[in-house]
N, CA, C and O atoms as a GROMACS GRO file, in nm:
protein
  592
    1MET      N    1   8.669  12.277   8.000
    1MET     CA    2   8.586  12.394   7.988
    1MET      C    3   8.536  12.433   8.126
    1MET      O    4   8.484  12.349   8.200
    2THR      N    5   8.549  12.558   8.160
    2THR     CA    6   8.507  12.607   8.291
    2THR      C    7   8.364  12.656   8.283
    2THR      O    8   8.330  12.736   8.195
    3LYS      N    9   8.280  12.610   8.373
    3LYS     CA   10   8.142  12.655   8.380
    3LYS      C   11   8.136  12.778   8.470
    3LYS      O   12   8.185  12.776   8.583
    4THR      N   13   8.077  12.883   8.419
    4THR     CA   14   8.063  13.004   8.501
    4THR      C   15   7.918  13.019   8.540
    4THR      O   16   7.827  12.989   8.462
    5ASN      N   17   7.897  13.066   8.660
    5ASN     CA   18   7.763  13.088   8.711
    5ASN      C   19   7.736  13.237   8.708
    5ASN      O   20   7.811  13.315   8.768
    6PRO      N   21   7.628  13.280   8.640
    6PRO     CA   22   7.603  13.424   8.628
    6PRO      C   23   7.582  13.494   8.761
    6PRO      O   24   7.611  13.613   8.772
    7ILE      N   25   7.531  13.424   8.861
    7ILE     CA   26   7.506  13.491   8.988
    7ILE      C   27   7.635  13.524   9.062
    7ILE      O   28   7.644  13.630   9.124
    8SER      N   29   7.736  13.436   9.056
    8SER     CA   30   7.860  13.463   9.126
    8SER      C   31   7.943  13.569   9.054
    8SER      O   32   8.018  13.643   9.117
    9SER      N   33   7.929  13.577   8.922
    9SER     CA   34   8.008  13.673   8.848
    9SER      C   35   7.942  13.810   8.843
    9SER      O   36   8.009  13.908   8.810
   10ASP      N   37   7.816  13.820   8.874
   10ASP     CA   38   7.747  13.949   8.866
   10ASP      C   39   7.718  14.002   9.005
   10ASP      O   40   7.617  13.967   9.066
   11GLU      N   41   7.806  14.085   9.052
   11GLU     CA   42   7.792  14.140   9.187
   11GLU      C   43   7.674  14.236   9.199
   11GLU      O   44   7.631  14.268   9.309
   12ARG      N   45   7.622  14.280   9.086
   12ARG     CA   46   7.507  14.373   9.090
   12ARG      C   47   7.384  14.307   9.150
   12ARG      O   48   7.300  14.374   9.209
   13ILE      N   49   7.372  14.176   9.134
   13ILE     CA   50   7.257  14.105   9.192
   13ILE      C   51   7.264  14.113   9.344
   13ILE      O   52   7.165  14.145   9.410
   14VAL      N   53   7.381  14.084   9.399
   14VAL     CA   54   7.398  14.091   9.544
   14VAL      C   55   7.383  14.236   9.590
   14VAL      O   56   7.323  14.261   9.694
   15ASP      N   57   7.438  14.330   9.515
   15ASP     CA   58   7.420  14.472   9.549
   15ASP      C   59   7.273  14.507   9.558
   15ASP      O   60   7.230  14.574   9.653
   16ALA      N   61   7.195  14.463   9.459
   16ALA     CA   62   7.052  14.494   9.457
   16ALA      C   63   6.980  14.432   9.577
   16ALA      O   64   6.895  14.495   9.639
   17MET      N   65   7.014  14.308   9.609
   17MET     CA   66   6.950  14.240   9.720
   17MET      C   67   6.983  14.308   9.853
   17MET      O   68   6.895  14.326   9.937
   18ILE      N   69   7.109  14.345   9.872
   18ILE     CA   70   7.150  14.414   9.994
   18ILE      C   71   7.079  14.549  10.004
   18ILE      O   72   7.031  14.587  10.111
   19GLN      N   73   7.073  14.620   9.893
   19GLN     CA   74   7.008  14.751   9.889
   19GLN      C   75   6.859  14.738   9.924
   19GLN      O   76   6.808  14.816  10.004
   20LEU      N   77   6.790  14.643   9.864
   20LEU     CA   78   6.648  14.625   9.892
   20LEU      C   79   6.622  14.589  10.038
   20LEU      O   80   6.523  14.634  10.097
   21ALA      N   81   6.710  14.509  10.096
   21ALA     CA   82   6.693  14.468  10.236
   21ALA      C   83   6.739  14.575  10.333
   21ALA      O   84   6.706  14.571  10.452
   22ARG      N   85   6.816  14.671  10.282
   22ARG     CA   86   6.881  14.771  10.369
   22ARG      C   87   6.960  14.697  10.478
   22ARG      O   88   6.956  14.732  10.596
   23ALA      N   89   7.030  14.594  10.433
   23ALA     CA   90   7.101  14.503  10.523
   23ALA      C   91   7.226  14.567  10.582
   23ALA      O   92   7.299  14.640  10.514
   24THR      N   93   7.248  14.537  10.709
   24THR     CA   94   7.371  14.578  10.775
   24THR      C   95   7.453  14.453  10.807
   24THR      O   96   7.400  14.342  10.811
   25LYS      N   97   7.580  14.472  10.829
   25LYS     CA   98   7.668  14.358  10.854
   25LYS      C   99   7.644  14.292  10.989
   25LYS      O  100   7.696  14.183  11.014
   26THR      N  101   7.567  14.356  11.076
   26THR     CA  102   7.539  14.296  11.207
   26THR      C  103   7.411  14.214  11.210
   26THR      O  104   7.386  14.141  11.306
   27GLN      N  105   7.329  14.225  11.107
   27GLN     CA  106   7.203  14.152  11.105
   27GLN      C  107   7.225  14.004  11.076
   27GLN      O  108   7.317  13.965  11.004
   28ARG      N  109   7.139  13.922  11.136
   28ARG     CA  110   7.141  13.778  11.108
   28ARG      C  111   7.066  13.755  10.977
   28ARG      O  112   6.954  13.803  10.960
   29MET      N  113   7.129  13.681  10.886
   29MET     CA  114   7.072  13.657  10.754
   29MET      C  115   7.069  13.509  10.723
   29MET      O  116   7.152  13.431  10.770
   30ILE      N  117   6.971  13.472  10.642
   30ILE     CA  118   6.961  13.334  10.594
   30ILE      C  119   6.937  13.339  10.444
   30ILE      O  120   6.867  13.427  10.393
   31VAL      N  121   6.997  13.243  10.373
   31VAL     CA  122   6.991  13.239  10.228
   31VAL      C  123   6.933  13.105  10.185
   31VAL      O  124   6.967  13.001  10.242
   32ALA      N  125   6.846  13.107  10.083
   32ALA     CA  126   6.787  12.985  10.030
   32ALA      C  127   6.775  12.996   9.879
   32ALA      O  128   6.795  13.104   9.822
   33GLY      N  129   6.742  12.885   9.816
   33GLY     CA  130   6.720  12.884   9.672
   33GLY      C  131   6.831  12.813   9.598
   33GLY      O  132   6.933  12.775   9.655
   34SER      N  133   6.808  12.794   9.468
   34SER     CA  134   6.901  12.716   9.388
   34SER      C  135   7.039  12.781   9.377
   34SER      O  136   7.138  12.710   9.356
   35ASP      N  137   7.048  12.912   9.391
   35ASP     CA  138   7.177  12.981   9.383
   35ASP      C  139   7.222  13.034   9.519
   35ASP      O  140   7.298  13.131   9.526
   36SER      N  141   7.176  12.972   9.626
   36SER     CA  142   7.207  13.021   9.760
   36SER      C  143   7.355  13.013   9.795
   36SER      O  144   7.406  13.099   9.867
   37SER      N  145   7.425  12.913   9.745
   37SER     CA  146   7.568  12.900   9.776
   37SER      C  147   7.647  13.020   9.726
   37SER      O  148   7.735  13.071   9.796
   38GLU      N  149   7.616  13.064   9.605
   38GLU     CA  150   7.687  13.178   9.548
   38GLU      C  151   7.658  13.306   9.625
   38GLU      O  152   7.748  13.387   9.650
   39ILE      N  153   7.531  13.325   9.662
   39ILE     CA  154   7.494  13.444   9.741
   39ILE      C  155   7.562  13.439   9.877
   39ILE      O  156   7.616  13.540   9.922
   40PHE      N  157   7.560  13.324   9.942
   40PHE     CA  158   7.624  13.305  10.072
   40PHE      C  159   7.772  13.343  10.065
   40PHE      O  160   7.821  13.418  10.149
   41LEU      N  161   7.843  13.290   9.967
   41LEU     CA  162   7.986  13.319   9.954
   41LEU      C  163   8.013  13.466   9.924
   41LEU      O  164   8.108  13.524   9.978
   42GLU      N  165   7.931  13.526   9.840
   42GLU     CA  166   7.949  13.668   9.808
   42GLU      C  167   7.923  13.756   9.930
   42GLU      O  168   7.994  13.854   9.951
   43LEU      N  169   7.823  13.723  10.008
   43LEU     CA  170   7.796  13.800  10.130
   43LEU      C  171   7.913  13.789  10.228
   43LEU      O  172   7.954  13.888  10.287
   44HIS      N  173   7.966  13.668  10.245
   44HIS     CA  174   8.082  13.650  10.333
   44HIS      C  175   8.202  13.728  10.281
   44HIS      O  176   8.276  13.789  10.359
   45ARG      N  177   8.223  13.725  10.151
   45ARG     CA  178   8.334  13.799  10.091
   45ARG      C  179   8.323  13.948  10.120
   45ARG      O  180   8.425  14.016  10.133
   46ARG      N  181   8.203  13.997  10.131
   46ARG     CA  182   8.179  14.140  10.159
   46ARG      C  183   8.178  14.173  10.307
   46ARG      O  184   8.160  14.289  10.344
   47GLY      N  185   8.199  14.074  10.393
   47GLY     CA  186   8.206  14.101  10.536
   47GLY      C  187   8.079  14.076  10.614
   47GLY      O  188   8.073  14.108  10.732
   48TYR      N  189   7.976  14.020  10.550
   48TYR     CA  190   7.853  13.983  10.619
   48TYR      C  191   7.876  13.844  10.679
   48TYR      O  192   7.863  13.744  10.610
   49THR      N  193   7.911  13.840  10.806
   49THR     CA  194   7.951  13.713  10.867
   49THR      C  195   7.839  13.642  10.941
   49THR      O  196   7.854  13.525  10.977
   50ASN      N  197   7.727  13.709  10.964
   50ASN     CA  198   7.613  13.647  11.033
   50ASN      C  199   7.515  13.587  10.932
   50ASN      O  200   7.394  13.608  10.942
   51VAL      N  201   7.570  13.513  10.836
   51VAL     CA  202   7.490  13.456  10.728
   51VAL      C  203   7.497  13.304  10.735
   51VAL      O  204   7.602  13.246  10.760
   52THR      N  205   7.382  13.241  10.712
   52THR     CA  206   7.376  13.095  10.703
   52THR      C  207   7.282  13.058  10.589
   52THR      O  208   7.224  13.145  10.525
   53THR      N  209   7.266  12.930  10.566
   53THR     CA  210   7.171  12.881  10.465
   53THR      C  211   7.067  12.794  10.533
   53THR      O  212   7.086  12.750  10.646
   54THR      N  213   6.959  12.769  10.464
   54THR     CA  214   6.856  12.681  10.520
   54THR      C  215   6.909  12.539  10.533
   54THR      O  216   6.857  12.461  10.613
   55LYS      N  217   7.010  12.506  10.456
   55LYS     CA  218   7.068  12.371  10.465
   55LYS      C  219   7.150  12.352  10.592
   55LYS      O  220   7.161  12.240  10.642
   56THR      N  221   7.208  12.459  10.644
   56THR     CA  222   7.295  12.447  10.762
   56THR      C  223   7.230  12.496  10.891
   56THR      O  224   7.277  12.463  11.000
   57SER      N  225   7.122  12.574  10.881
   57SER     CA  226   7.052  12.621  11.001
   57SER      C  227   6.956  12.513  11.045
   57SER      O  228   6.879  12.460  10.964
   58ARG      N  229   6.959  12.481  11.172
   58ARG     CA  230   6.882  12.366  11.219
   58ARG      C  231   6.741  12.399  11.265
   58ARG      O  232   6.649  12.321  11.238
   59ALA      N  233   6.721  12.509  11.332
   59ALA     CA  234   6.590  12.537  11.391
   59ALA      C  235   6.524  12.659  11.328
   59ALA      O  236   6.575  12.770  11.343
   60PRO      N  237   6.412  12.641  11.258
   60PRO     CA  238   6.343  12.756  11.200
   60PRO      C  239   6.258  12.828  11.304
   60PRO      O  240   6.137  12.810  11.311
   61CYS      N  241   6.324  12.909  11.386
   61CYS     CA  242   6.252  12.970  11.499
   61CYS      C  243   6.243  13.122  11.490
   61CYS      O  244   6.243  13.189  11.593
   62GLY      N  245   6.236  13.176  11.370
   62GLY     CA  246   6.216  13.320  11.356
   62GLY      C  247   6.330  13.405  11.406
   62GLY      O  248   6.306  13.512  11.463
   63GLN      N  249   6.453  13.360  11.388
   63GLN     CA  250   6.566  13.431  11.444
   63GLN      C  251   6.643  13.518  11.345
   63GLN      O  252   6.738  13.586  11.384
   64TYR      N  253   6.604  13.519  11.218
   64TYR     CA  254   6.679  13.594  11.117
   64TYR      C  255   6.605  13.722  11.078
   64TYR      O  256   6.483  13.723  11.064
   65GLU      N  257   6.682  13.829  11.060
   65GLU     CA  258   6.624  13.959  11.026
   65GLU      C  259   6.612  13.980  10.876
   65GLU      O  260   6.531  14.060  10.830
   66VAL      N  261   6.694  13.908  10.799
   66VAL     CA  262   6.693  13.920  10.654
   66VAL      C  263   6.696  13.779  10.595
   66VAL      O  264   6.773  13.693  10.639
   67ALA      N  265   6.612  13.757  10.495
   67ALA     CA  266   6.612  13.630  10.423
   67ALA      C  267   6.627  13.660  10.274
   67ALA      O  268   6.551  13.738  10.218
   68PHE      N  269   6.725  13.597  10.212
   68PHE     CA  270   6.748  13.611  10.068
   68PHE      C  271   6.712  13.481   9.999
   68PHE      O  272   6.751  13.374  10.044
   69VAL      N  273   6.637  13.491   9.890
   69VAL     CA  274   6.608  13.375   9.806
   69VAL      C  275   6.666  13.404   9.669
   69VAL      O  276   6.629  13.502   9.604
   70ALA      N  277   6.757  13.318   9.624
   70ALA     CA  278   6.818  13.332   9.494
   70ALA      C  279   6.769  13.220   9.405
   70ALA      O  280   6.814  13.106   9.417
   71SER      N  281   6.676  13.251   9.316
   71SER     CA  282   6.611  13.152   9.233
   71SER      C  283   6.657  13.167   9.088
   71SER      O  284   6.590  13.231   9.007
   72GLY      N  285   6.769  13.108   9.059
   72GLY     CA  286   6.824  13.119   8.924
   72GLY      C  287   6.752  13.036   8.821
   72GLY      O  288   6.744  13.077   8.706
   73GLY      N  289   6.700  12.922   8.858
   73GLY     CA  290   6.636  12.836   8.760
   73GLY      C  291   6.522  12.756   8.816
   73GLY      O  292   6.484  12.653   8.759
   74ASP      N  293   6.466  12.800   8.927
   74ASP     CA  294   6.358  12.725   8.991
   74ASP      C  295   6.224  12.745   8.920
   74ASP      O  296   6.198  12.851   8.862
   75THR      N  297   6.141  12.643   8.925
   75THR     CA  298   6.004  12.656   8.878
   75THR      C  299   5.924  12.729   8.984
   75THR      O  300   5.972  12.747   9.096
   76LEU      N  301   5.803  12.771   8.952
   76LEU     CA  302   5.718  12.838   9.049
   76LEU      C  303   5.688  12.746   9.166
   76LEU      O  304   5.683  12.790   9.281
   77GLU      N  305   5.669  12.616   9.138
   77GLU     CA  306   5.640  12.521   9.245
   77GLU      C  307   5.759  12.507   9.340
   77GLU      O  308   5.742  12.502   9.462
   78THR      N  309   5.880  12.500   9.285
   78THR     CA  310   6.000  12.490   9.367
   78THR      C  311   6.020  12.617   9.448
   78THR      O  312   6.055  12.611   9.566
   79LEU      N  313   5.998  12.732   9.386
   79LEU     CA  314   6.011  12.859   9.456
   79LEU      C  315   5.908  12.869   9.568
   79LEU      O  316   5.940  12.915   9.678
   80ASP      N  317   5.784  12.826   9.542
   80ASP     CA  318   5.681  12.824   9.646
   80ASP      C  319   5.724  12.740   9.766
   80ASP      O  320   5.710  12.782   9.880
   81ALA      N  321   5.778  12.621   9.739
   81ALA     CA  322   5.823  12.531   9.846
   81ALA      C  323   5.938  12.594   9.925
   81ALA      O  324   5.942  12.585  10.048
   82THR      N  325   6.031  12.658   9.855
   82THR     CA  326   6.143  12.725   9.920
   82THR      C  327   6.094  12.837  10.010
   82THR      O  328   6.136  12.848  10.125
   83LEU      N  329   6.004  12.920   9.959
   83LEU     CA  330   5.949  13.031  10.037
   83LEU      C  331   5.872  12.980  10.157
   83LEU      O  332   5.884  13.034  10.267
   84ASP      N  333   5.792  12.876  10.138
   84ASP     CA  334   5.712  12.819  10.246
   84ASP      C  335   5.801  12.771  10.361
   84ASP      O  336   5.767  12.789  10.478
   85ARG      N  337   5.914  12.712  10.328
   85ARG     CA  338   6.007  12.664  10.430
   85ARG      C  339   6.085  12.779  10.493
   85ARG      O  340   6.111  12.779  10.614
   86LEU      N  341   6.123  12.876  10.412
   86LEU     CA  342   6.209  12.985  10.458
   86LEU      C  343   6.140  13.081  10.554
   86LEU      O  344   6.205  13.131  10.646
   87VAL      N  345   6.012  13.108  10.536
   87VAL     CA  346   5.946  13.210  10.617
   87VAL      C  347   5.947  13.177  10.766
   87VAL      O  348   5.935  13.267  10.849
   88HIS      N  349   5.961  13.051  10.800
   88HIS     CA  350   5.965  13.013  10.942
   88HIS      C  351   6.098  13.051  11.008
   88HIS      O  352   6.107  13.057  11.131
   89PHE      N  353   6.200  13.076  10.930
   89PHE     CA  354   6.329  13.119  10.982
   89PHE      C  355   6.332  13.270  11.006
   89PHE      O  356   6.413  13.319  11.085
   90LEU      N  357   6.244  13.343  10.939
   90LEU     CA  358   6.246  13.489  10.940
   90LEU      C  359   6.169  13.544  11.060
   90LEU      O  360   6.060  13.496  11.093
   91SER      N  361   6.227  13.645  11.125
   91SER     CA  362   6.159  13.708  11.239
   91SER      C  363   6.033  13.779  11.191
   91SER      O  364   6.017  13.804  11.072
   92ILE      N  365   5.946  13.811  11.284
   92ILE     CA  366   5.819  13.876  11.251
   92ILE      C  367   5.841  14.008  11.176
   92ILE      O  368   5.766  14.040  11.084
   93SER      N  369   5.942  14.084  11.215
   93SER     CA  370   5.969  14.212  11.150
   93SER      C  371   6.075  14.203  11.041
   93SER      O  372   6.118  14.306  10.987
   94GLY      N  373   6.118  14.082  11.007
   94GLY     CA  374   6.223  14.063  10.908
   94GLY      C  375   6.178  14.095  10.766
   94GLY      O  376   6.059  14.111  10.739
   95ILE      N  377   6.275  14.104  10.678
   95ILE     CA  378   6.248  14.134  10.538
   95ILE      C  379   6.294  14.018  10.450
   95ILE      O  380   6.398  13.956  10.474
   96LEU      N  381   6.214  13.989  10.350
   96LEU     CA  382   6.241  13.882  10.256
   96LEU      C  383   6.275  13.944  10.122
   96LEU      O  384   6.199  14.026  10.071
   97VAL      N  385   6.389  13.905  10.063
   97VAL     CA  386   6.427  13.954   9.931
   97VAL      C  387   6.440  13.833   9.840
   97VAL      O  388   6.511  13.738   9.869
   98VAL      N  389   6.368  13.839   9.727
   98VAL     CA  390   6.367  13.729   9.630
   98VAL      C  391   6.424  13.778   9.499
   98VAL      O  392   6.380  13.880   9.445
   99TRP      N  393   6.525  13.705   9.447
   99TRP     CA  394   6.580  13.732   9.314
   99TRP      C  395   6.538  13.620   9.222
   99TRP      O  396   6.555  13.502   9.252
  100VAL      N  397   6.482  13.660   9.107
  100VAL     CA  398   6.441  13.564   9.005
  100VAL      C  399   6.516  13.598   8.877
  100VAL      O  400   6.514  13.712   8.832
  101GLY      N  401   6.582  13.498   8.819
  101GLY     CA  402   6.664  13.518   8.700
  101GLY      C  403   6.586  13.561   8.578
  101GLY      O  404   6.463  13.551   8.575
  102PRO      N  405   6.657  13.611   8.476
  102PRO     CA  406   6.593  13.665   8.357
  102PRO      C  407   6.522  13.560   8.273
  102PRO      O  408   6.427  13.591   8.201
  103HIS      N  409   6.566  13.436   8.280
  103HIS     CA  410   6.503  13.332   8.201
  103HIS      C  411   6.373  13.285   8.263
  103HIS      O  412   6.297  13.210   8.202
  104GLU      N  413   6.346  13.330   8.384
  104GLU     CA  414   6.219  13.299   8.448
  104GLU      C  415   6.114  13.391   8.389
  104GLU      O  416   6.123  13.513   8.403
  105ARG      N  417   6.018  13.336   8.326
  105ARG     CA  418   5.910  13.417   8.270
  105ARG      C  419   5.790  13.413   8.363
  105ARG      O  420   5.675  13.400   8.319
  106MET      N  421   5.819  13.424   8.491
  106MET     CA  422   5.714  13.420   8.592
  106MET      C  423   5.652  13.559   8.603
  106MET      O  424   5.721  13.654   8.638
  107PRO      N  425   5.526  13.570   8.573
  107PRO     CA  426   5.462  13.701   8.584
  107PRO      C  427   5.468  13.751   8.728
  107PRO      O  428   5.465  13.675   8.825
  108ASP      N  429   5.476  13.884   8.738
  108ASP     CA  430   5.474  13.949   8.869
  108ASP      C  431   5.357  13.903   8.954
  108ASP      O  432   5.369  13.883   9.074
  109ARG      N  433   5.246  13.887   8.888
  109ARG     CA  434   5.123  13.850   8.958
  109ARG      C  435   5.138  13.717   9.033
  109ARG      O  436   5.094  13.704   9.147
  110LYS      N  437   5.201  13.618   8.969
  110LYS     CA  438   5.217  13.487   9.033
  110LYS      C  439   5.306  13.496   9.156
  110LYS      O  440   5.279  13.432   9.258
  111LEU      N  441   5.413  13.574   9.148
  111LEU     CA  442   5.501  13.591   9.263
  111LEU      C  443   5.428  13.667   9.374
  111LEU      O  444   5.441  13.633   9.492
  112ARG      N  445   5.354  13.768   9.336
  112ARG     CA  446   5.275  13.845   9.434
  112ARG      C  447   5.173  13.755   9.505
  112ARG      O  448   5.155  13.765   9.626
  113ILE      N  449   5.108  13.668   9.430
  113ILE     CA  450   5.010  13.574   9.488
  113ILE      C  451   5.079  13.476   9.582
  113ILE      O  452   5.030  13.450   9.692
  114ALA      N  453   5.194  13.423   9.539
  114ALA     CA  454   5.268  13.328   9.623
  114ALA      C  455   5.309  13.392   9.755
  114ALA      O  456   5.296  13.330   9.860
  115LEU      N  457   5.359  13.515   9.750
  115LEU     CA  458   5.398  13.585   9.871
  115LEU      C  459   5.276  13.621   9.956
  115LEU      O  460   5.282  13.614  10.079
  116GLY      N  461   5.167  13.660   9.890
  116GLY     CA  462   5.045  13.694   9.962
  116GLY      C  463   4.990  13.575  10.041
  116GLY      O  464   4.941  13.592  10.152
  117LYS      N  465   4.998  13.455   9.984
  117LYS     CA  466   4.951  13.335  10.054
  117LYS      C  467   5.031  13.310  10.180
  117LYS      O  468   4.980  13.249  10.275
  118LEU      N  469   5.155  13.355  10.183
  118LEU     CA  470   5.242  13.337  10.299
  118LEU      C  471   5.233  13.455  10.396
  118LEU      O  472   5.302  13.457  10.498
  119GLY      N  473   5.149  13.554  10.364
  119GLY     CA  474   5.130  13.668  10.453
  119GLY      C  475   5.228  13.781  10.431
  119GLY      O  476   5.256  13.856  10.524
  120PHE      N  477   5.282  13.795  10.309
  120PHE     CA  478   5.378  13.901  10.276
  120PHE      C  479   5.320  13.993  10.171
  120PHE      O  480   5.234  13.953  10.092
  121ARG      N  481   5.367  14.117  10.170
  121ARG     CA  482   5.335  14.209  10.062
  121ARG      C  483   5.464  14.268  10.009
  121ARG      O  484   5.558  14.293  10.084
  122ILE      N  485   5.468  14.289   9.878
  122ILE     CA  486   5.587  14.343   9.813
  122ILE      C  487   5.597  14.491   9.846
  122ILE      O  488   5.501  14.567   9.830
  123GLU      N  489   5.717  14.532   9.891
  123GLU     CA  490   5.742  14.673   9.923
  123GLU      C  491   5.813  14.746   9.811
  123GLU      O  492   5.781  14.860   9.780
  124SER      N  493   5.910  14.679   9.749
  124SER     CA  494   5.989  14.743   9.645
  124SER      C  495   6.055  14.637   9.559
  124SER      O  496   6.055  14.519   9.592
  125GLY      N  497   6.110  14.682   9.447
  125GLY     CA  498   6.177  14.589   9.358
  125GLY      C  499   6.272  14.660   9.264
  125GLY      O  500   6.265  14.782   9.246
  126ILE      N  501   6.359  14.582   9.204
  126ILE     CA  502   6.455  14.633   9.108
  126ILE      C  503   6.456  14.539   8.988
  126ILE      O  504   6.466  14.417   9.004
  127VAL      N  505   6.445  14.596   8.867
  127VAL     CA  506   6.453  14.518   8.744
  127VAL      C  507   6.587  14.550   8.679
  127VAL      O  508   6.624  14.666   8.663
  128CYS      N  509   6.659  14.444   8.640
  128CYS     CA  510   6.784  14.464   8.568
  128CYS      C  511   6.796  14.357   8.461
  128CYS      O  512   6.709  14.270   8.450
  129GLU      N  513   6.901  14.363   8.383
  129GLU     CA  514   6.918  14.265   8.274
  129GLU      C  515   6.940  14.124   8.327
  129GLU      O  516   6.927  14.027   8.252
  130ASN      N  517   6.973  14.111   8.454
  130ASN     CA  518   6.998  13.979   8.513
  130ASN      C  519   6.880  13.925   8.591
  130ASN      O  520   6.893  13.825   8.661
  131GLY      N  521   6.765  13.989   8.581
  131GLY     CA  522   6.647  13.940   8.650
  131GLY      C  523   6.577  14.048   8.729
  131GLY      O  524   6.593  14.168   8.704
  132VAL      N  525   6.499  14.002   8.826
  132VAL     CA  526   6.419  14.091   8.909
  132VAL      C  527   6.446  14.055   9.055
  132VAL      O  528   6.449  13.937   9.091
  133ALA      N  529   6.464  14.156   9.138
  133ALA     CA  530   6.475  14.136   9.283
  133ALA      C  531   6.363  14.215   9.349
  133ALA      O  532   6.341  14.332   9.317
  134ILE      N  533   6.293  14.151   9.442
  134ILE     CA  534   6.185  14.219   9.513
  134ILE      C  535   6.204  14.204   9.662
  134ILE      O  536   6.262  14.105   9.709
  135ALA      N  537   6.157  14.301   9.737
  135ALA     CA  538   6.160  14.297   9.883
  135ALA      C  539   6.018  14.292   9.934
  135ALA      O  540   5.931  14.365   9.886
  136ALA      N  541   5.994  14.206  10.033
  136ALA     CA  542   5.860  14.190  10.089
  136ALA      C  543   5.867  14.180  10.240
  136ALA      O  544   5.965  14.131  10.296
  137ARG      N  545   5.761  14.227  10.305
  137ARG     CA  546   5.747  14.218  10.451
  137ARG      C  547   5.614  14.152  10.483
  137ARG      O  548   5.522  14.148  10.400
  138ARG      N  549   5.606  14.101  10.605
  138ARG     CA  550   5.481  14.041  10.650
  138ARG      C  551   5.372  14.147  10.660
  138ARG      O  552   5.399  14.263  10.692
  139LEU      N  553   5.251  14.106  10.632
  139LEU     CA  554   5.137  14.197  10.645
  139LEU      C  555   5.113  14.233  10.790
  139LEU      O  556   5.077  14.346  10.821
  140GLU      N  557   5.132  14.136  10.878
  140GLU     CA  558   5.117  14.157  11.022
  140GLU      C  559   5.255  14.158  11.084
  140GLU      O  560   5.333  14.065  11.063
  141SER      N  561   5.287  14.262  11.159
  141SER     CA  562   5.420  14.268  11.222
  141SER      C  563   5.425  14.202  11.358
  141SER      O  564   5.530  14.199  11.423
  142ARG      N  565   5.312  14.149  11.400
  142ARG     CA  566   5.311  14.077  11.528
  142ARG      C  567   5.226  13.951  11.509
  142ARG      O  568   5.134  13.950  11.427
  143PRO      N  569   5.258  13.847  11.585
  143PRO     CA  570   5.182  13.723  11.567
  143PRO      C  571   5.036  13.739  11.605
  143PRO      O  572   5.001  13.812  11.698
  144ILE      N  573   4.952  13.670  11.532
  144ILE     CA  574   4.808  13.672  11.560
  144ILE      C  575   4.779  13.564  11.664
  144ILE      O  576   4.817  13.449  11.646
  145ALA      N  577   4.713  13.603  11.773
  145ALA     CA  578   4.679  13.506  11.879
  145ALA      C  579   4.574  13.410  11.827
  145ALA      O  580   4.476  13.452  11.765
  146LYS      N  581   4.595  13.284  11.853
  146LYS     CA  582   4.500  13.182  11.811
  146LYS      C  583   4.392  13.166  11.918
  146LYS      O  584   4.419  13.173  12.038
  147ALA      N  585   4.271  13.146  11.872
  147ALA     CA  586   4.159  13.126  11.964
  147ALA      C  587   4.172  12.991  12.033
  147ALA      O  588   4.212  12.892  11.971
  148ALA      N  589   4.137  12.987  12.159
  148ALA     CA  590   4.148  12.862  12.234
  148ALA      C  591   4.031  12.771  12.212
  148ALA      O  592   4.026  12.662  12.269
   0.00000   0.00000   0.00000
């Protein structure tokens, strides 16, 4: 029996994520989450070659312009941990796109709170039968100087 993964078979999810990020093929991208492998492969198949995953990128130094999180079956706690780790890879002006599967009954409010704690605000989103994808940016587009 062949196991099929809904994220790899549904190109509309990747379409929605690319659309929300307004991603170009020249931008550096990083992918995280339980379904990151499928997103990574689909992006490469479409010609996005500057893509990596948090598993293969070594230094989280704010070098990526787009970050995709594909959370097909993660709990809120797992998603929080993924987001907390991922934001350090994203540049100050970068965009974060999070896809949450349909079986996730995570209220919008909880995701908004989780992103708010990390200094992001939701800009836009798309709801479809395969889940919800949202795009968020940092509240501050430049680093805040720390007091000495």
